[in-house]
BAPA-199073 format. One line per field, with one value per residue: z, x, y of N, C-alpha, C, O, CB in turn; residue number from 1. Coordinates in steps of 0.2 Angstrom, whole numbers, always signed. Each point is the difference from the previous one (the first is absolute). Glycine has a CB too. Layout:
REM BAPA-199073
nup = c(Z, ...)
neast = c(X, ...)
nnorth = c(Y, ...)
caup = c(Z, ...)
caeast = c(X, ...)
canorth = c(Y, ...)
cup = c(Z, ...)
ceast = c(X, ...)
cnorth = c(Y, ...)
oup = c(Z, ...)
oeast = c(X, ...)
onorth = c(Y, ...)
cbup = c(Z, ...)
cbeast = c(X, ...)
cbnorth = c(Y, ...)
k = c(NUM, ...)
END
This chain:
REM BAPA-199073
nup = c(+723, +15, -12, +10, -14, +7, -7, +1, -9, -7, -1, +15, -5, +12, +7, -6, +9, -5, +6, +0, -3, +8, -11, +13, -12, +11, +15, +7, -8, +15, +3, -7, +13, -14, -1, -10, -2, -7, -7, -2, -12, +12, +11, +7, -7, +10, +6, -10, +12, +10, -2, +13, -7, +7, -14, +6, -12, +2, -9, -3, +11, -16, +3, +15, -9, -14, +3, +3, +1, -5, +1, -9, +11, -12, -10, +7, +3, +10, -3, +0, +2, -7, +7, -7, -15, +6, -15, +13, -7, -12, +4, -10, +10, +4, +3, +13, +1, +15, +5, +10, -9, -9, -6, -12, -7, -7, -11, +10, -2, -6, +13, -13, +13, -16, +1)
neast = c(+382, +3, -5, +8, -8, +11, -11, +8, +14, +0, +12, -4, +7, +9, -15, -7, -8, +5, -14, +13, -14, +8, -13, +3, -4, +1, -5, -13, +4, -3, +15, +11, +7, -3, +15, -1, +15, +4, +11, +6, +6, +7, -12, +0, -14, -2, -12, -5, -8, -1, -15, +1, -10, -2, +1, +17, +4, +15, +4, +14, +1, -4, -17, -1, -12, -3, -9, -16, +5, -16, -2, -13, +0, -9, +13, +8, +6, +13, -3, +15, -11, +16, -6, +13, +4, +15, +5, -1, -14, +11, -6, -5, -13, +3, -16, +8, -13, +9, -10, +14, +11, -9, +12, -12, +11, -12, +9, +3, -10, +15, -3, +8, -1, +3, -4)
nnorth = c(+252, +9, +11, +10, +8, +13, +8, +14, +0, +13, +8, +8, +14, -4, -2, -14, -6, -14, -6, -12, -7, -12, -6, -11, -11, -11, +6, -3, +16, -3, -8, +12, +9, +9, +3, +11, -9, +14, -9, +16, -8, -9, -6, -14, -1, +14, -8, +12, -5, -13, +1, -10, -8, +14, +10, -1, +11, -4, +13, -6, +12, +2, +0, +9, +8, -8, -12, +0, -16, -1, -15, +3, -14, +4, -1, -14, +17, +1, +15, +3, +14, +3, +15, +6, -10, +4, -2, -10, -6, -6, -16, -10, +5, -17, +0, -7, -10, -2, -11, -4, +0, +11, +9, +4, +10, +7, -4, +13, +12, +7, +10, +8, +11, +7, +16)
caup = c(-1, +3, -4, +2, -6, +1, -5, +2, +0, -6, +1, +3, +2, +7, +3, -2, +3, -4, +4, -2, +2, +0, +0, +2, -1, +2, +8, +5, +1, +7, +6, -2, +0, -7, +0, -6, +0, -6, -1, -4, -4, +4, +7, +2, +1, +6, +1, +0, +5, +1, +3, +2, -1, +4, -3, +3, -5, +2, -5, +1, +2, -5, -4, +4, -1, -7, -2, +5, -2, +2, -3, -1, +0, -5, -7, +0, -3, +4, -4, +2, -2, +1, -1, +1, -2, -1, -4, +4, +0, -6, +2, -2, +6, +0, +4, +4, +4, +4, +6, +3, -4, -7, -2, -7, -3, -7, -5, +1, -5, +0, +2, -1, +2, -3, -4)
caeast = c(+6, +0, +2, +0, +1, +0, -2, +0, +7, +1, +4, -3, +5, +1, -6, -6, -3, -2, -2, +1, -5, +2, -6, +2, -4, +3, +1, -5, +4, -2, +4, +7, +3, +2, +5, +3, +7, +3, +7, +3, +6, +6, -2, -3, -7, -2, -7, -3, -6, -3, -7, -1, -7, -5, +0, +5, +4, +7, +3, +7, +1, +1, -6, -6, -3, -1, -3, -5, -1, -7, -2, -7, +0, -6, +3, +6, +5, +4, +1, +5, -1, +6, +0, +6, +6, +6, +5, +2, -5, +0, +1, -5, -4, -3, -5, +2, -5, +3, -3, +4, +5, -2, +3, -1, +2, -3, +5, +3, -2, +5, -2, +6, -1, +5, -2)
canorth = c(+4, +7, +6, +7, +4, +7, +5, +6, +3, +4, +6, +5, +5, +1, +3, -3, -6, -6, -5, -6, -5, -7, -5, -7, -6, -7, +0, +3, +6, +4, -3, +1, +6, +2, +6, +3, +1, +3, -1, +5, -3, -1, +0, -6, +1, +2, +1, +7, +0, -6, +0, -7, -3, +5, +7, +4, +2, +3, +3, +2, +7, +4, +1, +2, +7, +1, -6, -3, -7, -2, -7, -1, -7, -2, +0, -3, +5, +4, +6, +5, +7, +4, +8, +4, -4, +3, -4, -6, -5, -4, -7, -5, -1, -7, -2, -6, -3, -5, -3, -5, -2, +1, +7, +1, +6, +2, +1, +7, +5, +5, +7, +5, +7, +4, +5)
cup = c(+3, -5, +4, -6, +1, -6, +3, +0, -6, +2, +3, +2, +8, +3, -2, +4, -4, +6, -3, +2, -1, +1, +1, -2, +2, +8, +3, +2, +7, +5, -1, +2, -6, +1, -7, +1, -6, -1, -6, -4, +5, +7, +2, +0, +7, +1, +0, +5, +1, +3, +2, -1, +4, -2, +3, -6, +2, -7, +1, +1, -6, -4, +5, -1, -8, -3, +4, -3, +2, -3, +0, +0, -4, -7, +0, -3, +6, -4, +4, -3, +1, -2, +1, -2, -1, -4, +3, +1, -6, +2, -3, +7, -1, +5, +4, +4, +4, +6, +2, -5, -7, -1, -8, -3, -7, -4, +0, -5, +1, +2, -1, +1, -3, -4, -7)
ceast = c(+0, +3, -1, +2, +0, -2, +1, +6, +0, +5, -4, +5, +0, -6, -7, -2, -2, -3, +1, -5, +4, -6, +3, -5, +3, +2, -7, +3, -1, +4, +7, +2, +3, +5, +2, +7, +2, +7, +2, +6, +6, -1, -4, -8, -2, -7, -2, -6, -3, -7, -2, -7, -5, +0, +5, +5, +7, +3, +7, +0, -1, -7, -6, -2, -2, -3, -5, -1, -7, -1, -7, -1, -6, +2, +7, +6, +3, +2, +6, -1, +7, -1, +7, +6, +6, +4, +2, -5, +0, +3, -5, -3, -3, -5, +2, -6, +3, -4, +4, +6, -1, +2, -1, +2, -3, +6, +3, -3, +4, -3, +6, -2, +5, -3, +2)
cnorth = c(+7, +5, +6, +5, +7, +4, +7, +4, +4, +6, +5, +5, +0, +4, -3, -6, -6, -4, -7, -5, -7, -4, -7, -5, -6, +0, +3, +7, +3, -3, +1, +7, +2, +6, +2, +1, +3, -2, +5, -3, +0, +0, -7, +2, +2, +0, +7, +1, -7, +1, -7, -2, +5, +7, +4, +2, +2, +2, +1, +7, +5, +2, +2, +7, +1, -6, -3, -7, -2, -6, +0, -8, -3, +0, -4, +4, +4, +7, +4, +6, +3, +7, +3, -5, +3, -5, -7, -5, -5, -7, -4, -1, -7, +0, -7, -2, -6, -3, -6, -1, +2, +7, +0, +7, +1, +2, +7, +4, +6, +7, +4, +7, +5, +6, +0)
oup = c(-1, -3, +3, -2, +2, -6, +6, +1, -5, +5, -3, +1, +4, -3, +3, +5, -6, +6, -5, +6, -4, +5, -3, +0, +0, +2, -3, +5, +3, +5, +3, -1, -4, +5, -5, +5, -5, +5, -5, +3, +3, +4, -4, +1, +5, -4, +4, +4, -5, +4, -4, -3, -2, +3, -1, -4, +6, -5, +6, -2, +0, -4, -2, -1, -1, -5, +6, -6, +6, -5, +4, -6, -3, -4, -6, -4, +5, -6, +5, -6, +6, -6, +3, +4, -3, -1, -3, +2, +0, +2, -3, +5, -5, +6, -4, +4, -3, +3, -4, -2, -5, +3, -3, +4, -3, +2, -3, -6, +6, -3, +2, -2, +2, -2, -4)
oeast = c(-5, +5, -5, +5, -5, +1, +0, +0, -4, +3, -5, +6, -4, -2, -5, +3, -1, +1, -2, -3, +4, -3, +4, -6, +6, +3, -4, +3, +5, +1, +4, -4, +2, +1, -1, +2, -3, +4, -2, +3, +2, +5, -2, -2, +3, -4, +3, +0, +0, -1, +1, -4, -5, -3, +0, +2, +1, -1, +2, -4, -3, +0, -6, +3, -3, -4, +0, -2, -2, +3, -4, +1, +0, -2, +2, +4, -3, +1, +2, +2, +2, -1, +5, +5, +0, -1, +1, +2, -4, +5, -5, +3, -3, +1, +3, -3, +4, -4, +1, +4, +4, -2, +3, -1, -2, +6, +5, -2, +2, -6, +5, -5, +6, -6, -1)
onorth = c(+4, -1, +2, -1, +3, -2, +1, +6, +0, +0, +2, -1, -2, +5, +2, -2, +1, +0, -1, +1, -1, -1, -3, +1, +0, -5, +3, +0, +3, +3, -3, +5, -4, +3, -4, +2, +1, -1, +0, -5, +6, +0, -3, +6, -3, +1, +4, +4, -4, +5, -4, +4, +1, +4, +6, -5, +2, -2, +1, +4, +5, +4, +1, +4, +4, +1, +0, -1, +2, -2, +3, -3, -5, -4, +0, -2, +2, -1, -1, +1, +1, +2, -3, +0, +6, -6, -5, -6, -5, -1, +2, -2, -2, +2, -4, +4, -4, +4, -5, +4, -1, +5, -3, +5, -4, -1, +1, -1, +2, +2, -1, +2, -1, +0, +5)
cbup = c(-10, +14, -13, +15, -9, +14, -12, +6, +11, -9, -7, +3, -14, +2, -2, -16, +14, -15, +9, -6, +0, +0, -5, +10, -10, -14, +2, -1, -15, -9, -1, -8, +16, -9, +15, -8, +12, -4, +9, +4, -14, -13, +4, +6, -14, +5, +3, -17, +1, -3, -2, +12, +1, +6, -1, +16, -12, +15, -9, -5, +10, +3, -6, +10, +11, +4, -12, +9, -5, +6, +0, +0, +14, +12, +4, +3, -16, +13, -9, +8, -4, +3, +1, +5, -2, +12, -3, +3, +7, -9, +13, -15, +7, -10, -3, -4, -5, -7, +0, +8, +12, -3, +13, -3, +9, +3, -4, +10, -5, -6, +6, -7, +9, +1, +14)
cbeast = c(+7, -4, +2, -2, +0, +8, -8, -9, +10, -15, +12, -15, +1, +15, +12, +0, -4, +8, -7, +15, -14, +14, -10, +12, -11, +1, +17, -9, -7, -12, -13, +3, +0, -12, +5, -13, +5, -12, +1, -7, -6, +1, +2, +12, -5, +14, -3, +4, -2, +12, -4, +12, +10, +6, -12, -3, -11, +2, -12, +8, +10, +12, +9, +2, +9, +14, +10, -3, +14, -7, +14, -3, +4, -6, -8, -10, -4, +3, -14, +7, -15, +8, -17, -10, -9, +1, +2, +6, -3, -3, +11, +3, +1, +10, -12, +15, -13, +14, -13, -14, -1, -8, +5, -8, +13, -16, -11, +12, -14, +12, -14, +9, -11, +13, +1)
cbnorth = c(-11, -5, -8, -3, -12, +0, -10, -9, -9, -3, -6, -6, +9, -5, +8, +5, +7, +1, +9, +1, +8, +4, +11, +4, +6, +4, -2, -11, -1, -1, -5, -13, +2, -6, -1, +4, -12, +10, -12, +15, -2, +6, +16, -10, -6, +6, -14, -4, +16, -11, +14, -2, -13, -12, -8, +0, +1, -6, +5, -13, -9, -8, -10, -12, +0, +5, -3, +12, -5, +14, -9, +14, +5, +9, +11, -9, -1, -9, +2, -10, -1, -13, +3, +7, -13, +11, +16, +13, +13, +12, +1, -3, +15, -6, +10, +0, +7, +1, +9, -10, -8, -13, +4, -14, +3, +6, -9, -4, -6, -9, -2, -10, -3, -10, +2)
k = c(1, 2, 3, 4, 5, 6, 7, 8, 9, 10, 11, 12, 13, 14, 15, 16, 17, 18, 19, 20, 21, 22, 23, 24, 25, 26, 27, 28, 29, 30, 31, 32, 33, 34, 35, 36, 37, 38, 39, 40, 41, 42, 43, 44, 45, 46, 47, 48, 49, 50, 51, 52, 53, 54, 55, 56, 57, 58, 59, 60, 61, 62, 63, 64, 65, 66, 67, 68, 69, 70, 71, 72, 73, 74, 75, 76, 77, 78, 79, 80, 81, 82, 83, 84, 85, 86, 87, 88, 89, 90, 91, 92, 93, 94, 95, 96, 97, 98, 99, 100, 101, 102, 103, 104, 105, 106, 107, 108, 109, 110, 111, 112, 113, 114, 115)
END
């Protein structure tokens, strides 16, 4: 059974930082491309950052320079370091694993940026 479990969300003030984690089980983590998505109320889910099997990364423009995606294949875990958080970063953040036609999602973790 495939499980992707996000953690690390919470309430943070503007300008603050959080680190999200996504722990994977039931898959060979190292052969999956991984990504962080987010969905704010009333908006579509969007890709925030992705990291390939080979370690190549990509980011949506609004988070470039503030967020860093990484993975630790030995721990079957992906991370998202979020710095200089803004109120517009408030959303549910989802972990995604994909390989060819296989596509898996976590249950999401809430990130709220507010003073």
